[in-house]
Each structure stands twice: as structure tokens, then as C-alpha cells.
N, C-alpha and C positions, 0 to 999 in steps of 0.2 A: 409146740408150734415152731416152724422154721421161718426165721425172719432175716432178711438182708438189710443192713443199715449202711447207706451210702453217705460217707462223710464221717470223719473221726475227730471233728472239732468238739467244742463244748457240748452242743446239743446232741450230736451223734454219740458221744461218750456217755452222757447221762442216760440216754435211751437204751444203749447197749448194756450198760451196767444194770439198769432196772430190769431189762428182759432176762439177762443171764441169772439174776438173783431169783427169778421165778422159774428157773430150769428150762427156759426156752433155748432152742438151738439157734444161735446168732452168729452171723458172719458179717464182718465189717470191711468196707472197701474205702480206700482213699489213695490219692496220688502221692501224698506226702509220706515219706518213710519216717520222718520225725514224729508226725501225728500218730501213725500206726504203732510205732514203738512206745509212745506215751500211753496209748490206749491199752496195749498188751501188758503194760506194767500195772494197770488199774483193774483190768477185767480179763478173766480167763475165757478166751473165745478164739475162733478162727479169723484170721485177717488176710486180706489180699491187697497188694499194691497195684494200683491201676485206675483207669477212669471208669466210673460206673455207667457211663454212656456207651461203653464198648460191650457188645453182646458176648464176646469170648470171655471177658472178665466176669460178667454176670453168670455165665455158664460155670466158670470155675468156682463161683461162690455158691453153686448149688441151686440156681434159679429154677431148674426144672422141677424141683421138689418143694420150692418155697411157698409159704402161705401168704406172705406179705413182704413188700419192699417199702422202706422208709428212706426217701432221698432228701438228705438235709446237708448237702455240700454247700459251699459258699457261692456257687454259680447256679443261677436259675436254669440256664440252658442245659447243664448236665443233669439237674434234677428232673427236668421235663423229659429229656431224651431217655434217661434211665427208666422212667415209668413207661414210656412208649415201647422200649425194647422189652421190658418185663411183660407187657401186655401182648405184643405182636409175636414174639418168639417163644415165650415161656408160659403164657397164660396164668401169670401170678394173679390170684383173686383180688388182693387188696393192694392199692398203690397210693402212697402218701408222699406229697412233695412240698418242700418249703420254697416259697417264692417271695422275692423282695422287690422286684422292679414294679414301680407304680404303673407302668404300661401293661405288664402282664396281669395286674390285679384290677385293671379298669373294668367296671361292670359291663361296658359295651362289648367286651370279648368273653362274656360269661359262657356263651354257647360253645366256646372252643373246647372246654374241658368235659369231654364225654367220650364214650367208647369208640365213636366213629372218627373223632378228630384227635384230641390229646387225652388219652385215657388215664385221668387222675381222679381217684375217688375222694380225696380230701386234700385241699390246698391250705397250707399253713403260712400265714404272713406274720412273723414276729412283730414287725412294726405296728401293724393294725391291731394285733392282740394286746400289745403293751399300751397303745393309745386307749383302747377300750378299758383296760384295767385301771389306768389313771383316772379316766372319766368317772368310773364307778366310785373311786375313792373320794372324788370331789363331792359326792352326794352324802358321804358319811365322814365329815372331818374328824380326825382323831383315830380312825381305824387305819391299820397298816395295810389292810387288804380287804376287798369286798368282792365276793364271787357269787354270781347268781345261779340258782338251781330251780328246777321245776317251772320253767318258763317265767323266771324272775319272781316266783311266789315266795321263795325262801332264799336267804342270803347267808353265806358263810362269812363271818366277821373275824378278822385277826386283830385282837385288841390288846394294847399294852396295859399292864397293871402298873400304874404310876403311884407315887407316894401318897397322893390325895385320894386314891381309890377307897371308897367306904367298905369294900369287901375284903381288904387285906386281913390276913390271919383268920378268915372265916372259912369253915369247911364247906364242902359241896352240899352236904345234906341241909345245912342251915341256909345256904344260898337258895336252894330249891324251895325251902319253906318260905323264904322271903319273897320269892317270885309268886308263890301261891297266895301269900297274904295280899300282895299287889293285885293278884287276879281277883280276889274276893271283892276288892274295892272297885275294880274296873273289869274290862274284858280279860280273858285269859292272856297271860304273858307267855306266848309260845316261844321259848328260847331254851337252848340246851347247851351246856358246856361239854365239849367232846374231848379236847386235848389241851395239854399245857406244855409249852416249851420253856424249860428252865435251864439257862446256860446252854450246854451242848446236848442236853437231854430232852427228848420228846416222849411224852407218856400219856396214857389214858388214866385220868385221876380216879382214885377210889372215893367213896363218900366221905371218908375221914380226912382226905387230903385238904390242905388249906392253900389259899392264894397268897403269894408273896410279891412284894415290890420287885419289879424287874421281869416278872413272868410275861410271856405272851400266851394268851388264851385263844382257843379256836371255839367260836360260839355259832351255833345255828340259830337263826331267828326268822320268824315270819316277817316278810318284808314290811308289813304294816306296823311292826313292833320294833323296828331297828332303832329308832330314836329312844324309845323307852329302855331297850336293852342296853344301849350305850350309856344312857343316863345312870342306870343301875351300877355301872362300873366307874362312875365319876367322870365320864367323857361327855361334857356338855359344851363342845366347841362351837364357836360362833360360825354361821354359814360363811362360805368362801364367796367373796364378791369380786376379787381382782387377783389374777395370777400373772406372773411373768415367766415366759418360757425361754430358756437359753438354748438355742439350737433349733434351726428350722428344717431339720431333716425329715424323713418320712414320719417319724414318731411325733415330733412337734407339730408338723403340718396337719397330720390326721387328727391329732388331739384337738387342735384349734377348730378344725371342721366339725368334730363331734360336739364341742362346746357351743359353737355357733348354732348348731341344729337342736341341741337338747337343753342348753342352759343359757337362755337369752339374758338372764340376770347376772351372769359372770362376765366381767371385762377381761380381755386377753391381750397381752402384748408379747410379741416374739422378737427376740434379738438374734440376728443371724450374721455371722462373720463374712459370708460370701455375698458380694453385691448381686451377682447373677441370681443366686438362689433366693435372696431377699426379694428381688423383683418378681420372680416366678410365684412365690407363695403369696405375695401381696396382690398379684393379679387374680389368684384363685381363692382368695378369702374375702369375706364380705365386711364384717365389722371389726376384725382383728387388726390392731395396730402393729405394723411390721417396721422394725428399726434395723438399719445396717450398722454393725459395729461389734465391738468386743464385749462379751457379757461380763468381763472382769473390770471393765472401765466404769469407774464411779460416775463419770459425767453421763455416760449412756444410761446407766441405771437411774440416775436422777431424771433424765429425760423421759424414762419409762414410768416415772412416779413411783419408785420402789417404796417410798415412805407410806403409800396407801395400799400396797400389795399385801395380801394375806399369805401367799405362798409363791415360792420361786422353784421352778422345775429345771433341773440341770440335765438336759437331754442331748448333749453333744456325744460324739463317737469316742471321746477320750475320757477314760475313767478318772485319771488324775485331775484333768480340768474340771470334771464334775464335782470332785471332792473339794477342790479349791473354791468353786462357785458356792458350794454349800456353806463354807466358812464365811464368804462374803454376804450370803443371805442372812446368816445369824447376826453378823455385824450390823446389818440394817434392820434387825428385829423382824425378819421375815422367815416363816417356816420353810425349810428346804425339803425337797424330795428329789432324789438323784437316781440316775440310771447307772448301773454298773454291769459290765460284761464279764469281769473277772470275779468269780464267786468268792475268792479269797478276801476281797474287800468287804463283802457281805458279812463275813465272820468278824471283821474288825470294826464294824460300824459303831459299836459302843465306845471303843477306844478313840475313834475319830470324831465322836460326838455327833454321829448321824443317826437320826431316828427312823426315817422312812427311806427305803431303798427299793428300786424296781429292778428285778432280775429277769431279762428277756428269756434266758435259757429255761428258767423254771416255768414261766408262762407257756412257752412253746412245748415243753415236755408234757405238761398237764393236758394241753389240747390234743396231743397225739395219743396219750395213754387211753383215752376213751375208746379209740378204735383198735386197741391192742387186746383188750380184755375179751374173753369169751363169755357167752351167756347174755342174760338180759340186763346188761350194764348200760345205762342211758348216758351218764356223764361222770367224769372223774376230775378231781383236782389234786395235784401232788402237793404234799405238805412237808415243810422242812427240807432237808437235803435228801429227797426221795425216801424219807423215813416212814411216811404214812400217806394214805389217800383218803379223801372224802369222796364217797361213791354214792351215786343215785342209781337205784336198780328197781325194776318192776317185778312183782311176784306173779308167776304163772303157776298153773297146777303142777307143773313138773318140778318146781322149786322144792327143796327139802324143808323150807320154812312153811310151806302151804299148810294151813289149817292147824298150826301149832301155836301155843302161847309162847311168849318170849322166854319165860322161865323154863319151858320144856324144849327150847331150840338148841340147847347145848352150845351156845356161842362161846368161842374162846375169849380169853381176857384181852386179846388184841383187837377185838371188834366191839364197838359200842354203837347202838342205834340211837340216832339223834331225834329225828322227827319222822312221822309217818303221815302220808296223805291217804285217807280213806274216802273214796268217792270225791266229794268236793271239800272235805274238812281236813285241816292240818292239825295233828294231835301230837302231844308229848307222850311217848309210849310208857306204859307201866308193865310190870312183869306178867300180869294176867291178860294183857291184850292179845287177842288172837290175830295171827297174820292170815289175811284172806287174799283171794285171787285179785290181781290188778292193783293191790296196794302199792303205793310208791314209797320206797324206803330210802332214807338218807342215813348213811352210817360211816363212822370213822374206823379205818382199818390200818393197823400197823403192817408194814411191808411183809413181815414174816408170815402173816396170816392171809395174804392176798389170794393164794391158791385155794384156801378154804372158802373165802368169800366168793370166788368165781364158781366154785363147786355148788354153793348154795343156790345160785341163780342160773346154773348152766342149762341151756336149752338145746345146744348142739355141740358136736365134738370139734368141728372145724369150720372155717369160713367157707 
């Protein structure tokens, strides 16, 4: 597949690296020579210096033969015009654009984005996606990430293995037996461990592998069994009742709106340093307390009743400020969750004493990947540093899995099936289970086996 990536920043670089690793023909465009040179050092691909909104630049990038354009520059207008040029002059079939402006994302302009007006097939808003991600975590305190699949029927949980976890030094086959014993006493505990992140290594565990303190585990769970699943890992955190948000930008503002709409039992306070912005968000929120001031000022924090807060969210645009805020939160016995735009800080979170980190780049890339895969791929979530993906796919008669048992499917070691939905029933698969038409399969796939996974569910050669 031939893809043009407009923008060589963090998101563009991550997407380009991912696509090139799967042997796609990728060309990157950016106006910054420095960003282009940095990208070329990391990824072997064709690059062009110039504005992606310029038709001649797109033509130089091979737009006449391109299957997809992904516009993720820092300027909304360039992303929008790039998609318009791609559609009008080059008939590129798939067009994805990242938009940040609240005005462009306002629902009243929803009809703007179609083939007759602004031809964008998928709009990505990092701020909105990050706000949704944080809101999901509030429903499962203790989880580092919560990602819904199958219309929210199944959730992927990223769970830390802490020193008090009762499953430490327990191998996977014993854990599965424990789940089955639990199932005999109650309804089936539909949960499946798919991957383990240990240090810098992400791997699909064998039955003999054991859990160790400090691991991060990726667990698929029936949504109705999330609390039981987390309890099995010793994560019995009290419900969140009050949060303080430092930073009233698009993320903090949209998160507060989501909480007001979905969690009336959670009290929210936003501390915003800009007086003008503080007035704006106060006028557009209903029950959220908005304070104008410095989130590092203890007097302001006391005014926000930090002593009663369960969590502090550091959502400013400055990573260093967010890291300092996390230290202030811990000083006040408040659990911190911070936003980091530099992925290097993510690698240092243990050294910095930070447990929960939100990475907008990772969330944005995951959203885009769903629309990159070929075949009957319904949704995708990127795991680790693009080391693996959790994929939801539908089985058609054309699939190589159709009418085969799992043991006869010759799946590589880099693919593990987690849960399967057959008709209206969610099941933990066993080796004798037959894959049937319209089965919904959620599976963990290491990056090196993604081409194989696409081939299993392929229903067409191109978009």
C-alpha cells in the first residue's frame, strides 16, 4: 500500500515507522528540514520538504498512485487543505486528518466533512481522544489504561502487578485454573491474559511463565467482569469521588464536560493559569469548580480542597511542569496522573516516581491504525512502543480461519486469541473451538506478525 504521511512530528514519525515496518511504501512531507532529517535517521523512507497543502508537493510525493493520505501536521488548515487537494486532484481513496481547533470540531459543523465539501474520511482529535481515555480510567481505578472493544462489551485493561498482588510468582496455567474455580462458584469469569510488559520487553506469555512484581499485564475482560478481574490482581481501589485538573486546555475542558455528563458522582475542580481561559471554561461548564491560579501554588490547592481529592491530573502543555505537579500531588497524598508529550519521559516514569502517564501520541496512532489495516479489521489498539496491537476482527467465509479449530489454524507464536464473540455470547477460546462465519475475534499480535494477521482476515487487496 502507498501512503503519504503529512507531518514529521511525533505522531507522523510513529505512524511512518509503523507503516514502513509492515513493508508499505511511505512518503513523508514536512516544511521543517530538521524534522525531516530526524525522521530519516529513524525510518528508511522517501521524504519531501514542503507544504502538504501544495498540489505540486503532493504530486512529487506520488499522490497519483497513493492509496491513503494521513495529514497530521500541527496546523489544522494544512491538514484540511491537504485532504482537499488529495481528493480533488489525485482521487486518493482514504483521507485522514488530525484537527485540534475546538471550532473545527464543533458538532454544528459536522456536515462540513463529506465528499462535497471537505472530503475527510476520518477526523482525529488528540485532545478529545485523550479526554475519553482518562474518563475510561476513572471507571476502573488502579488500571493504567482501559480501552473498549465490541461496542463496549469487552475492555482491554493494562494492570500493574504490585507487591501485594496475590498472583505474583503464579504461572499462567494456575491463574487460569483459579479463574475457572471462581467461575464454578459464580458466573464464568471471562478474562484472558494476553501480554506482559517486563522492563523494556513486551511478550506473549507461555503457560509456564509467572507474574512478577513490576510487570504490566494486558488483560481482556468482559465489561461486566472488570471489577472481579481487577480484584483477582489485588486492585481493589476505592471509587474516585473528587479530582483536581491542572490545566484548562482542550483536554482538561473536554474531560470535565465528559465527567459532568457521565459521572455525576465525581466532583471536579479545574485550576487554570490564564484568566481569560478560566472565564471561558467556567462559562461553558455546569457543575465544575474553576479556579484561576497556579497549580503549583499550595494556597490554590488548599482552596481546591486537595486534602479531599482522590486524584490530581496534570494536563498542562508543558511536560516538566506536569512532572513537578505530580510530585506536589504525592506530597498532598493525592494520586497523580500526568500528560507527557515527550515519550522519553514515559520511559523514565519509574525513576521519576510516576505510575500513571497519558501519551497523546500513542492514543492518536492507535486511532489511525484501524484505518490502515486491510481486511475485516474492525478496531485496533497499539501496545507498548508500537511493539504489538490488540485487534478486533470479524470472520468471513473468505478468512483463512473459517471453519477451522484454533489448534488447526497454525497461528504463529506472535498471535494469541483472547476472547471470541459467537452470536451473542462472549467466550474464552480453547484449542478445539471452531471458528465460524461472523465470529468476532479479539487477538493480541506482535508487530512482526501483523502482515500474517491481515492475511488471515483479508477480504480485498486495496481500498
